[in-house]
C-alpha positions in Angstrom: -41.1 -5.9 0.8 -38.0 -8.1 0.4 -34.9 -6.8 2.8 -31.3 -7.6 1.7 -28.6 -6.6 4.1 -31.2 -4.3 6.1 -32.1 -2.3 2.8 -35.0 -2.1 0.8 -35.2 -4.4 -2.5 -37.9 -1.9 -3.5 -35.8 0.6 -3.1 -33.8 0.0 -6.1 -35.4 -2.2 -8.2 -35.3 0.4 -10.9 -31.4 -0.4 -11.1 -31.8 -4.0 -10.9 -33.9 -3.5 -14.2 -32.0 -1.6 -16.1 -29.2 -3.5 -15.5 -30.6 -6.7 -16.2 -32.3 -5.3 -19.6 -28.4 -4.3 -20.3 -26.9 -7.6 -19.8 -30.3 -9.0 -21.8 -28.8 -6.0 -24.5 -25.5 -7.2 -24.7 -26.1 -11.2 -25.0 -27.7 -11.1 -27.7 -25.8 -8.3 -29.5 -22.9 -11.1 -28.2 -24.7 -14.0 -29.8 -25.8 -11.6 -33.4 -21.9 -11.8 -34.9 -23.0 -11.8 -38.4 -25.1 -8.3 -38.5 -21.9 -6.5 -36.9 -23.2 -5.2 -33.3 -20.2 -3.3 -32.1 -20.5 -4.4 -27.6 -18.7 -1.3 -27.4 -22.1 0.8 -28.2 -24.0 -0.6 -25.5 -21.2 -0.5 -22.8 -21.2 3.3 -22.9 -24.7 2.4 -23.3 -24.1 0.7 -19.5 -21.8 3.2 -17.8 -23.5 6.4 -19.3 -27.2 5.0 -17.5 -24.4 4.2 -14.0 -23.2 7.4 -14.2 -26.4 9.0 -14.2 -28.1 6.9 -11.0 -24.9 8.4 -9.4 -25.3 11.5 -10.0 -29.4 11.6 -9.0 -28.0 10.2 -5.8 -25.8 13.1 -5.9 -28.2 16.0 -6.8 -29.5 17.7 -3.8 -33.6 18.5 -4.0 -34.3 22.0 -2.1 -38.2 22.6 -1.5 -38.5 26.3 -1.2 -37.4 27.5 -4.6 -36.3 30.9 -3.2 -33.9 28.9 -1.1 -32.4 27.2 -4.3 -32.3 30.1 -6.0 -30.2 32.3 -3.6 -27.6 29.4 -3.4 -27.6 29.6 -7.0 -26.7 32.5 -7.3 -23.9 32.4 -4.8 -22.4 29.2 -6.9 -23.0 31.0 -10.1 -24.6 28.0 -11.4 -28.4 28.9 -12.9 -28.8 25.2 -14.5 -28.6 21.8 -14.1 -28.6 19.7 -10.9 -27.0 20.9 -8.0 -25.4 18.7 -5.8 -23.4 17.9 -3.0 -19.8 18.2 -4.0 -21.2 22.1 -5.8 -22.0 23.0 -2.1 -18.5 21.9 -0.3 -16.9 24.9 -1.2 -19.6 27.3 0.5 -18.3 29.0 4.1 -20.3 31.9 3.9 -23.9 32.4 2.9 -26.2 35.7 3.1 -30.2 35.1 1.9 -32.0 37.7 4.3 -35.2 38.7 3.5 -35.9 35.9 0.4 -39.2 34.9 0.8 -37.6 31.6 1.9 -40.5 29.5 4.0 -38.4 25.6 4.2 -35.0 25.0 4.6 -34.9 21.2 3.3 -31.6 20.9 0.7 -29.7 23.4 3.1 -28.4 20.4 5.2 -26.1 19.2 2.8 -24.3 22.4 3.5 -22.1 21.2 5.7 -19.5 23.4 5.6 -20.3 26.3 5.9 -19.3 28.5 9.2 -21.6 31.9 8.8 -25.3 31.4 7.3 -27.2 34.5 7.5 -31.4 34.4 6.5 -32.6 37.1 8.6 -36.5 38.7 7.7 -38.1 35.2 6.1 -41.0 33.0 7.0 -39.5 30.4 8.7 -40.6 27.7 11.5 -38.8 24.6 11.2 -34.9 24.6 11.8 -34.6 21.0 11.6 -32.6 21.1 9.0 -30.0 22.8 10.6 -28.6 20.2 13.0 -25.9 18.5 10.8 -24.2 21.8 10.3 -21.9 21.7 13.0 -19.3 24.3 11.3 -21.6 27.1 11.9 -20.1 29.4 13.4 -22.1 32.6 12.7 -26.3 32.1 12.4 -28.9 35.1 11.5 -32.1 34.0 12.3 -33.7 37.2 12.9 -37.5 38.2 11.8 -38.6 35.0 10.8 -41.7 32.5 13.0 -39.4 30.3 14.9 -41.0 29.2 18.4 -38.9 25.6 18.5 -35.3 25.7 18.8 -34.4 22.4 19.8 -32.5 21.7 16.8 -29.6 24.0 17.2 -28.6 22.4 20.5 -26.0 20.1 18.5 -24.4 23.3 17.4 -21.4 23.4 19.6 -19.4 25.6 17.1 -21.3 28.7 17.2 -19.8 32.0 18.4 -22.8 34.3 17.1 -26.1 33.7 17.1 -29.2 35.8 16.3 -32.6 35.0 17.7 -34.1 38.4 17.5 -37.7 39.0 16.8 -39.4 35.4 16.7 -41.5 33.6 19.0 -38.9 32.2 21.2 -39.9 30.9 25.2 -37.6 28.0 25.4 -34.4 28.7 25.5 -33.0 25.0 26.9 -32.0 23.6 23.6 -28.7 27.0 23.7 -28.0 24.9 27.3 -25.3 23.0 25.1 -24.3 25.8 23.3 -21.1 26.7 25.3 -19.3 28.2 23.3 -21.3 31.2 22.4 -19.5 34.5 23.2 -22.9 36.7 20.9 -26.8 36.3 21.6 -29.6 38.2 20.4 -32.9 37.0 22.1 -34.2 40.8 21.7 -38.7 41.0 21.2 -39.4 36.8 22.0 -41.5 35.4 24.5 -38.7 34.3 27.2 -39.5 34.3 30.8 -36.6 31.7 32.3 -32.8 32.7 31.7 -31.8 29.2 33.7 -30.7 27.5 30.3 -27.7 30.8 30.1 -26.0 30.2 33.8 -23.7 27.7 32.1 -22.8 30.0 29.2 -19.6 31.4 30.6 -18.0 32.9 26.9 -20.9 35.4 26.4 -19.7 38.7 26.2 -22.9 40.2 24.6 -25.9 39.0 25.6 -29.8 40.8 24.7 -33.0 40.1 26.0 -34.5 43.4 25.0 -38.1 43.0 25.2 -39.6 39.7 26.5 -40.8 38.4 30.0 -37.7 38.2 32.2 -38.5 38.5 35.9 -35.5 37.0 37.9 -32.1 37.2 36.7 -30.2 35.6 38.8 -28.8 33.0 36.4 -26.9 35.5 35.3 -24.3 36.0 38.1 -22.6 33.4 36.4 -21.8 35.2 33.1 -18.6 37.1 34.3 -17.3 37.7 30.9 -20.2 40.3 30.1 -19.0 43.6 28.7 -22.7 44.3 26.9 -26.2 43.3 28.3 -29.6 44.5 27.4 -32.7 44.0 30.0 -34.7 46.9 28.5 -38.8 46.2 28.6 -39.2 43.5 31.3 -40.1 43.0 34.4 -37.3 42.9 36.6 -37.2 44.7 39.6 -34.0 43.0 41.2 -30.6 43.7 39.6 -28.3 42.2 42.9 -27.3 39.6 40.3 -25.4 41.9 38.0 -22.9 43.2 41.0 -20.3 40.7 40.1 -20.1 41.7 36.4 -17.4 43.6 36.6 -16.4 43.3 32.4 -19.3 45.5 32.0 -19.5 48.4 30.0 -22.7 48.9 28.6 -26.2 48.4 31.0 -29.5 48.7 29.4 -31.9 48.2 31.8 -34.7 50.4 30.4 -38.3 50.2 31.2 -38.4 47.7 34.0 -39.1 47.9 38.0 -35.6 48.8 39.3 -35.8 50.8 43.0 -32.9 49.6 44.8 -29.6 50.3 41.8 -26.9 49.7 44.9 -25.5 46.3 43.2 -24.6 48.5 40.4 -22.3 50.5 43.0 -18.6 48.2 41.7 -19.1 48.0 38.1 -16.4 50.1 37.6 -15.7 50.3 33.8 -19.0 51.0 32.9 -19.7 53.4 30.0 -23.0 53.6 29.1 -25.9 53.0 31.7 -29.9 53.2 30.4 -32.3 52.9 33.3 -35.1 55.2 32.3 -38.6 54.0 32.6 -37.9 53.0 36.7 -39.2 54.1 39.9 -35.4 54.9 40.9 -34.8 58.5 43.0 -31.8 57.5 44.8 -29.0 57.4 42.0 -26.5 57.6 45.1 -24.6 54.5 43.8 -23.7 55.9 40.4 -21.4 57.8 42.3 -18.1 55.8 41.9 -19.2 55.1 38.0 -16.0 56.9 36.9 -15.4 55.9 33.7 -19.2 56.5 32.4 -19.8 58.2 29.6 -24.2 57.8 28.8 -26.7 57.8 31.6 -30.0 57.9 30.8 -32.0 57.9 33.7 -34.9 59.6 32.1 -38.4 58.9 33.7 -37.8 58.2 37.3 -38.2 59.7 41.1 -35.2 61.9 40.9 -35.1 64.6 43.0 -31.6 65.3 45.0 -28.6 65.0 41.4 -25.6 66.1 43.1 -24.0 63.1 43.3 -23.3 62.8 39.1 -21.0 65.5 39.8 -18.7 63.2 40.1 -18.6 61.7 36.9 -16.5 64.0 35.1 -16.1 61.7 32.3 -19.7 62.2 32.0 -20.8 63.1 27.6 -24.5 62.4 27.7 -26.4 62.9 30.2 -30.8 62.1 30.6 -32.8 63.0 32.9 -36.0 64.2 30.8 -39.5 63.7 33.2 -38.9 63.9 37.2 -38.3 65.5 40.0 -35.8 67.6 39.5 -35.5 71.1 41.0 -31.9 71.6 41.9 -29.3 71.2 39.7 -26.3 71.3 42.0 -23.8 69.2 41.3 -24.2 69.2 37.1 -21.3 72.3 37.2 -18.8 69.6 37.9 -19.6 67.4 34.6 -17.9 69.9 32.5 -17.6 67.5 30.1 -20.8 67.3 28.8 -22.1 67.8 25.3 -25.8 66.6 25.5 -28.2 67.7 28.5 -32.3 66.6 28.7 -33.7 68.3 31.6 -37.4 68.3 30.2 -40.4 68.6 31.7 -38.4 69.2 35.4 -39.7 71.3 37.9 -36.1 73.4 37.2 -35.9 77.6 37.7 -32.6 78.3 37.9 -30.0 77.6 35.1 -26.9 79.0 37.4 -25.1 75.9 37.8 -25.0 75.4 34.2 -23.4 78.4 32.7 -19.7 76.4 32.9 -20.7 74.0 30.9 -18.6 75.0 28.4 -19.1 72.0 25.7 -22.5 71.7 25.5 -23.9 71.1 22.6 -27.3 70.5 23.0 -29.1 71.3 25.8 -32.9 70.3 26.6 -35.3 72.4 28.8 -38.9 72.2 27.7 -41.5 72.4 30.3 -40.1 73.6 33.2 -40.2 76.9 35.6 -37.5 78.9 33.5 -37.6 82.1 33.4 -34.3 83.4 33.2 -31.8 82.3 30.0 -29.4 84.7 31.1 -26.8 82.1 32.3 -26.8 80.5 28.9 -25.2 83.6 27.1 -21.7 81.9 28.4 -22.4 78.6 26.6 -20.6 79.0 23.0 -20.5 75.7 22.0 -24.0 75.7 22.4 -25.9 74.3 18.5 -29.7 73.0 19.6 -31.9 74.7 22.8 -35.1 73.6 23.5 -36.8 76.3 26.0 -40.2 75.8 24.8 -43.0 75.8 27.7 -41.5 78.2 30.4 -41.6 82.0 31.0 -39.5 83.7 29.5 -40.1 86.8 27.8 -36.5 87.9 26.6 -34.0 85.8 24.9 -31.7 88.7 23.9 -28.1 86.8 25.2 -28.9 83.8 22.9 -29.2 85.5 19.5 -25.3 86.1 20.8 -24.8 83.3 20.8 -21.9 82.7 17.5 -23.1 79.0 16.9 -26.5 78.5 17.6 -28.8 80.0 14.9 -32.6 81.0 15.5 -34.0 78.4 13.8 -32.2 75.7 16.2 -33.8 76.9 18.8 -37.7 76.0 19.9 -39.0 78.7 22.3 -42.8 78.1 21.3 -44.7 78.3 24.4 -42.6 81.3 26.0 -44.3 85.0 26.7 -41.8 86.4 24.5 -42.3 89.3 21.5 -44.0 88.6 18.6 -41.0 89.9 16.9 -38.8 87.0 17.2 -41.3 84.5 16.0 -41.8 86.2 12.7 -37.1 86.6 13.0 -37.3 82.9 13.0 -39.9 82.4 10.5 -38.6 84.5 7.9 -35.4 82.6 8.4 -36.9 79.2 8.1 -38.5 80.3 4.5 -35.6 81.0 3.0 -34.1 78.4 4.5 -36.8 76.2 2.8 -36.8 78.4 -0.9 -32.7 77.5 -0.8 -33.2 73.3 0.2 -32.4 72.7 -4.0 -29.0 74.4 -3.2 -27.8 73.5 -0.7 -28.9 69.3 -1.3 -26.7 69.9 -5.3 -24.5 71.6 -3.2 -24.4 68.1 -0.3 -24.5 65.7 -3.0 -21.8 67.5 -5.4 -19.5 67.2 -1.9 -19.9 63.5 -1.1 -21.3 62.2 -4.7 -24.0 61.4 -4.0 -27.2 62.2 -1.5 -26.6 63.3 2.2 -30.2 64.3 5.2 -29.0 67.2 7.0 -30.7 68.4 10.8 -29.7 71.9 13.0 -29.4 74.0 9.7 -29.3 77.9 10.2 -28.3 81.2 8.9 -25.5 82.4 9.8 -25.7 86.1 8.3 -27.5 88.0 5.2 -25.9 90.5 3.8 -26.5 92.8 0.3 -23.3 93.3 -1.7 -23.3 94.9 -5.1 -26.8 94.1 -5.7 -26.8 90.8 -4.5 -28.0 89.0 -1.0 -25.2 86.0 0.2 -26.2 84.3 2.9 -23.5 82.1 4.8 -25.4 78.6 6.1 -24.4 76.3 8.1 -26.4 71.9 8.5 -25.2 68.6 9.8 -25.3 65.7 7.6 -25.4 62.3 8.0 -27.3 59.5 6.3 -30.3 58.2 8.2 -32.0 58.9 11.6 -29.6 56.5 13.2 -26.5 57.5 12.2 -24.3 60.1 13.5 -23.7 63.7 11.6 -20.6 63.1 9.0 -19.2 66.6 8.9 -20.9 70.3 9.6 -21.0 71.7 5.9 -20.7 76.0 5.5 -21.5 77.3 2.3 -21.9 80.9 0.7 -25.6 80.8 -1.8 -25.8 84.4 -3.5 -29.1 84.9 -4.9 -31.3 87.8 -7.1 -33.7 88.4 -9.8 -31.2 85.8 -12.0 -31.3 82.6 -9.7 -29.5 81.1 -7.2 -26.0 79.7 -6.7 -23.3 78.0 -4.3 -20.6 80.5 -4.3 -18.3 78.4 -1.3 -18.4 75.3 0.2 -16.6 74.2 3.3 -16.7 71.0 4.7 -15.3 69.8 8.4 -15.3 66.7 9.7 -17.6 65.5 13.4 -16.9 63.1 15.5 -18.3 61.3 17.1 -19.3 61.6 21.1 -19.5 58.0 22.4 
């Protein structure tokens, strides 16, 4: 093979042959003046050939047709060659769930700042190495093991790699501008490569194979940290992360939580599924709104009485007998105490903001203290020793259908009453759903449904119903809908409908 100026002659042989043919034809045509052949035609032909060669050189070939299709849709160019000039305008591209396997060709989209490729079949990231303007990159739910090609993308601020098969995160050490990093559900063990990423604010390491977190002590700008479902036993390195607002440490092997005592900015703390018995270090965390201590070895909760801003407290599956201290957490809205050894509920009578209370599987006989909870809407007292719930039925916001009293020695008529109300609600479900759809302009899921009253007037039954509406399983209620449905032998109809907004708890 002959090389000229460092390039292969073979590579350009087609080009040289075309030029040679054009020159021969041009020469012959000029020589035959009597046949009136126009040189202009040949020159135009020559220009077209050169233009075609240049266009081919500028064209982008995509190995994956699904990738090409997505880019064509974004550019609104369903046909013709895709060129480097075409893709220069692209700064954002979202191709989630497109069954993409290869990224070959995407390297020419050099002006991209935001790229989303979630839920695909990608394992080779080599085509991303030159996209040096990227600030947001989402590669969640793919088949990635090697992230070495990301090491040059130093402008990245937000990187999502959740649910892949990554174990070595060394290439991330150069991404010093990262503010958000999601490594949820991978195979990470060693966190040392993260020690220099001091701009990180949000770090998700949930479901990995992490035992030691010493390297995190340098990440002093962290506000959100998730380490749930790992094998962490010592959290001493967290003691200086004083900007933390959300800490997720559930399902680890933590016993000592003293390092949390000076993290006074914390608002949400998840510690369920550990081996904690002493929670005194939490008493200084006055900003906590959400605290989950379920599935530990806690017996004394008196120190929680100082957490006056608590709105959600979850303590299920511990060794709690005495509720001393809870009575002063007067802003509590949700309290979970199932699967403990509680017999007395006296301390709960002052919690007037409670809307949901879970007390299943305890040693409770008397529920009279709960009769003061006028705001309660959801109550689980199943599997106790309760024989009378008379006063609970007088609570204005608690409907029989929203009380779980199964597994108690209650009179049969209580169970019958509940079954009757549930049957009525099931029968009226189409009318409830229709009224909700008419109000919102689309369907909404609903729960916590209850009958406020049933009256008979002028030959009709009128049922006043209240429900909480929401979009999906992980969405808070959008509102409380109250309606009156009348029915007789001719059918049923909604006579009145009122909506009330619901604010988020946290």
